[in-house]
C-alpha positions in Angstrom: -113.8 -43.6 -102.8 -114.8 -41.2 -105.7 -115.7 -42.0 -109.3 -115.0 -39.2 -111.7 -112.3 -38.0 -109.6 -110.5 -36.2 -112.7 -113.6 -34.2 -113.1 -114.5 -30.7 -111.8 -116.7 -32.0 -108.9 -114.5 -34.9 -108.2 -111.4 -32.9 -108.0 -113.0 -30.4 -105.6 -114.6 -33.3 -103.5 -111.3 -34.9 -103.2 -109.6 -31.6 -102.0 -112.3 -31.2 -99.5 -112.2 -34.8 -98.0 -108.5 -34.7 -97.8 -108.7 -31.5 -95.8 -111.1 -33.3 -93.5 -108.6 -36.2 -92.8 -110.1 -38.7 -95.3 -107.9 -41.2 -97.1 -109.2 -40.7 -100.8 -109.3 -43.4 -103.5 -110.3 -42.2 -106.9 -111.5 -44.2 -110.0 -110.3 -43.1 -113.2 -110.6 -44.2 -116.8 -107.4 -45.5 -118.2 -106.5 -43.6 -121.4 -103.4 -43.2 -123.5 -103.0 -39.4 -122.0 -104.5 -39.5 -118.5 -106.5 -36.4 -117.8 -105.2 -35.5 -114.1 -104.9 -31.7 -114.9 -107.6 -30.7 -112.2 -105.8 -32.9 -109.3 -102.4 -31.2 -110.4 -104.0 -27.8 -110.5 -105.4 -28.2 -107.0 -102.0 -29.6 -106.0 -103.6 -32.9 -104.5 -102.6 -35.2 -107.1 -99.8 -37.0 -105.0 -102.2 -37.4 -102.0 -104.9 -39.5 -104.1 -104.9 -43.3 -104.4 -105.6 -43.7 -108.1 -107.3 -46.9 -109.3 -108.2 -47.6 -113.0 -111.7 -49.2 -113.6 -114.3 -49.4 -116.2 -117.8 -48.2 -115.0 -119.6 -50.6 -117.6 -117.8 -53.4 -115.9 -119.2 -54.4 -112.7 -116.5 -56.9 -111.9 -114.1 -53.8 -112.3 -116.1 -51.8 -109.8 -116.2 -54.7 -107.3 -112.5 -54.8 -107.7 -112.2 -51.1 -107.0 -114.3 -51.6 -103.9 -112.0 -54.4 -102.6 -108.9 -52.2 -103.2 -110.2 -49.2 -101.5 -112.3 -50.8 -98.8 -114.3 -47.6 -99.0 -116.7 -46.4 -96.1 -118.2 -43.7 -98.6 -118.6 -44.0 -102.3 -119.5 -40.8 -104.2 -120.4 -41.7 -107.6 -119.8 -38.6 -109.8 -118.6 -40.3 -113.1 -120.7 -39.8 -116.2 -121.1 -38.8 -119.8 -122.0 -35.2 -118.4 -122.3 -33.0 -121.5 -125.9 -32.6 -122.6 -125.0 -31.8 -126.2 -122.8 -34.9 -126.4 -125.7 -37.3 -125.3 -127.7 -36.5 -128.5 -124.7 -37.5 -130.6 -123.8 -40.6 -128.3 -127.2 -41.6 -126.7 -126.4 -45.3 -126.5 -122.8 -44.8 -124.8 -124.3 -42.1 -122.5 -127.1 -44.5 -121.5 -124.4 -47.2 -120.4 -122.0 -44.8 -118.7 -124.3 -42.3 -117.2 -127.2 -44.5 -116.3 -126.6 -48.4 -116.3 -123.3 -47.8 -114.6 -125.1 -46.5 -111.4 -126.7 -49.9 -111.1 -123.4 -51.6 -111.6 -122.0 -49.6 -108.7 -124.8 -50.2 -106.5 -124.7 -54.0 -107.2 -120.9 -54.0 -106.5 -121.7 -52.3 -103.1 -124.4 -54.7 -102.4 -122.3 -57.8 -102.9 -119.1 -56.3 -101.2 -120.4 -54.3 -98.2 -123.9 -53.2 -98.2 -123.2 -50.9 -95.3 -121.3 -48.5 -97.7 -122.8 -45.1 -97.9 -123.4 -44.1 -101.4 -123.9 -40.7 -102.9 -125.4 -40.5 -106.6 -124.8 -37.3 -108.5 -128.2 -36.6 -109.9 -128.9 -33.5 -112.1 -131.4 -30.8 -112.4 -131.8 -31.9 -116.2 -134.0 -34.5 -114.9 -136.9 -32.0 -114.6 -136.6 -31.1 -118.2 -138.4 -28.3 -120.0 -141.9 -26.6 -119.5 -141.3 -25.5 -115.8 -141.9 -22.0 -115.0 -141.8 -22.4 -111.2 -138.9 -23.1 -108.4 -138.2 -26.9 -108.5 -138.0 -29.0 -105.5 -137.7 -32.8 -104.7 -141.5 -33.4 -105.4 -141.5 -31.6 -108.6 -142.3 -33.7 -111.7 -139.7 -35.1 -113.9 -139.6 -34.7 -117.8 -136.0 -35.3 -119.2 -135.3 -33.5 -122.4 -132.3 -35.1 -123.5 -130.5 -38.7 -123.5 -128.3 -37.4 -120.7 -131.3 -36.4 -118.6 -132.9 -39.6 -119.1 -129.8 -41.6 -118.1 -129.7 -39.5 -115.0 -133.3 -40.2 -114.2 -132.7 -43.9 -114.4 -129.7 -43.4 -112.1 -132.1 -41.6 -109.7 -134.6 -44.1 -109.5 -132.2 -47.1 -109.3 -130.6 -45.4 -106.2 -134.1 -44.9 -104.6 -134.8 -48.6 -105.4 -131.8 -50.0 -103.8 -132.2 -47.6 -100.8 -135.8 -48.9 -100.3 -135.2 -52.5 -101.4 -131.9 -53.4 -100.0 -131.6 -50.9 -97.2 -128.5 -49.3 -98.6 -127.8 -45.8 -97.5 -128.1 -44.2 -100.8 -128.6 -40.7 -101.6 -129.6 -38.7 -104.5 -128.0 -35.0 -104.9 -130.1 -33.2 -107.3 -127.7 -30.6 -108.3 -128.5 -27.6 -110.2 -125.8 -26.1 -112.5 -122.6 -25.4 -110.6 -119.5 -24.0 -112.3 -115.9 -23.1 -111.5 -112.5 -22.5 -113.2 -112.2 -26.4 -113.4 -115.3 -26.6 -115.4 -114.6 -28.2 -119.2 -114.5 -25.9 -122.1 -117.4 -27.7 -123.6 -119.7 -26.2 -121.0 -121.2 -22.8 -121.9 -120.1 -20.9 -118.7 -116.5 -22.0 -119.1 -116.4 -21.4 -122.9 -117.6 -17.8 -122.2 -115.3 -16.8 -119.2 -112.3 -18.6 -121.1 -113.1 -17.0 -124.5 -113.8 -13.5 -123.0 -110.4 -13.6 -121.4 -108.8 -14.6 -124.6 -110.5 -11.8 -126.3 -109.3 -9.3 -123.8 -105.7 -10.3 -124.5 -106.1 -10.3 -128.2 -105.9 -14.1 -128.7 -109.4 -14.5 -130.0 -112.0 -12.3 -132.1 -115.4 -13.7 -131.2 -117.6 -15.8 -129.2 -120.0 -18.0 -130.8 -122.9 -19.3 -128.8 -126.4 -20.9 -129.1 -129.4 -20.0 -127.0 -128.9 -16.8 -125.2 -132.2 -16.8 -123.5 -131.8 -20.2 -121.5 -132.1 -19.5 -117.8 -130.1 -21.5 -115.2 -129.5 -21.7 -111.6 -125.9 -21.3 -111.4 -123.8 -22.0 -108.2 -120.1 -22.6 -107.3 -119.0 -25.9 -107.4 -116.7 -26.0 -104.1 -119.9 -25.0 -102.4 -121.8 -27.8 -103.6 -119.3 -30.6 -103.0 -119.8 -29.8 -99.3 -123.4 -30.8 -99.8 -122.5 -34.0 -101.2 -120.6 -34.8 -98.0 -123.4 -33.4 -95.7 -125.8 -36.0 -97.2 -123.7 -38.9 -96.3 -123.2 -37.6 -92.9 -127.1 -37.2 -92.2 -128.8 -39.6 -89.9 -130.9 -41.0 -92.7 -130.5 -41.4 -96.4 -132.7 -39.1 -98.4 -132.7 -37.1 -101.7 -131.9 -33.2 -101.8 -132.0 -30.4 -104.2 -128.9 -28.2 -104.2 -129.3 -25.0 -105.9 -129.1 -21.2 -105.3 -132.9 -20.3 -105.9 -131.8 -17.8 -108.4 -131.9 -17.8 -112.4 -129.8 -16.0 -114.9 -129.7 -16.2 -118.5 -126.7 -17.2 -120.8 -127.0 -13.6 -121.9 -126.4 -12.2 -118.3 -123.3 -14.6 -117.8 -122.0 -12.9 -121.0 -122.7 -9.3 -120.0 -121.1 -10.0 -116.5 -118.0 -11.7 -117.9 -117.1 -9.1 -120.5 -118.1 -6.3 -118.1 -115.4 -7.6 -115.6 -112.8 -7.2 -118.3 -114.1 -3.6 -119.4 -115.7 -4.8 -122.6 -119.2 -4.8 -124.3 -120.3 -8.4 -124.8 -122.4 -7.4 -127.7 -119.3 -6.4 -129.8 -118.0 -10.0 -129.7 -120.9 -12.6 -129.1 -122.6 -14.1 -132.0 -125.4 -16.7 -132.1 -124.6 -19.9 -134.1 -127.5 -22.2 -134.7 -125.0 -25.2 -134.8 -125.0 -24.8 -130.9 -128.7 -25.2 -130.3 -130.0 -28.7 -129.2 -132.6 -30.7 -130.6 -134.5 -30.3 -127.4 -133.6 -27.3 -125.1 -134.4 -26.6 -121.4 -135.3 -22.9 -121.2 -135.6 -22.8 -117.4 -134.3 -24.4 -114.4 -134.4 -22.9 -110.9 -134.1 -25.0 -107.7 -135.5 -24.8 -104.2 -132.8 -25.9 -101.6 -135.0 -25.3 -98.5 -135.0 -28.9 -97.6 -131.1 -29.1 -97.6 -131.1 -25.9 -95.6 -133.5 -27.2 -92.9 -132.1 -30.9 -92.9 -128.5 -30.5 -93.6 -127.8 -26.8 -92.7 -126.4 -26.2 -96.2 -126.9 -23.1 -98.2 -124.9 -21.5 -101.1 -122.1 -19.1 -100.1 -121.1 -17.8 -103.6 -123.5 -15.5 -105.4 -123.8 -15.2 -109.4 -121.7 -12.0 -109.9 -119.0 -13.5 -107.6 -119.0 -16.8 -109.4 -118.5 -15.1 -112.9 -115.8 -13.0 -111.3 -113.9 -16.0 -110.0 -114.0 -17.7 -113.6 -113.1 -14.9 -115.7 -110.3 -13.7 -113.5 -108.7 -17.1 -113.4 -109.1 -17.7 -116.9 -107.4 -14.3 -117.7 -104.6 -14.8 -115.1 -103.8 -18.4 -116.9 -103.6 -16.8 -120.3 -101.4 -13.9 -119.1 -99.1 -16.6 -117.7 -99.4 -18.5 -121.0 -98.2 -15.2 -122.9 -95.3 -15.0 -120.3 -94.2 -18.6 -121.5 -95.4 -20.5 -118.7 -97.3 -24.0 -119.4 -99.9 -25.6 -117.4 -101.7 -28.9 -117.4 -105.0 -27.3 -118.0 -104.2 -25.7 -121.4 -102.6 -29.0 -123.0 -105.4 -29.1 -125.6 -106.2 -25.4 -125.2 -103.5 -23.5 -127.1 -104.5 -20.8 -129.6 -104.1 -22.0 -133.1 -100.6 -21.0 -134.2 -101.4 -20.2 -137.6 -104.5 -18.2 -136.6 -102.3 -16.0 -134.3 -99.5 -15.6 -137.0 -102.0 -14.6 -139.6 -103.6 -12.1 -137.2 -100.2 -10.6 -136.3 -99.4 -10.1 -140.1 -102.7 -8.4 -140.6 -101.8 -5.9 -137.8 
């Protein structure tokens, strides 16, 4: 069973598990307009057993376990955008943090033999680091999101040690793909760059261009999640590439892929700076390599190329009249396009 199955990682993990012969159940939040576009895009929507549930309601999670009778639970659901966590710190604490305890409690009462994966985050390390980070590096969360994730990390360890539940933390560093949400800087860059190349946008507004991140490819990282739950003993693992690149580099490579100079289009807007920003994150995945046999397959340049080319193809097909689930809230503003056309 996967919580957060409609997100980037949930969709890729579902596809990976289906290809391995798993029967997959996915928890989703009931909305007036369900957000299933990623599952549809990967052509697996009809193969998923979808279960509506509320992460803040332990009884709801217990019911989902009874329905799925899961052997493995991958807890990926969260309010996962750092910027939003400053605007909605209380709801982030409940959905991203306390919900981990609710799920662990549901597992403890229903079937303590279920293997549990908790999606932790490199954000728990916070700012002030200048060296590569591993499982023993100190934590100093710099956002409500990071604090909530750190709470979930410790609760996972407490239930592992206190109740003998097979519970693992995957401390995943940034991992991206064409299924990443537009609120995340990497997808904002690849998507807007593609639109600029096709004349659908004029500029790209960003915040801190000097922030350094360890960026990997999401399909590589979901394989590590599965490996953790197949390991002989439950443990915590850093999943990363051991390389850092700045937001500026991501811009440069994205526009370069389209034959453009990023400096002609990218502008810094202070509205996108966070109250507290993490300037450097780089992960040491040697423990995962030695114990799980995992290592990243996709390099930074290839990741950027994949994302930019996918977004470019989407918008080219859109220009030819084709509609996709992904662009339901992603259409260019009609008035803006008409005005630009008249000016030209």
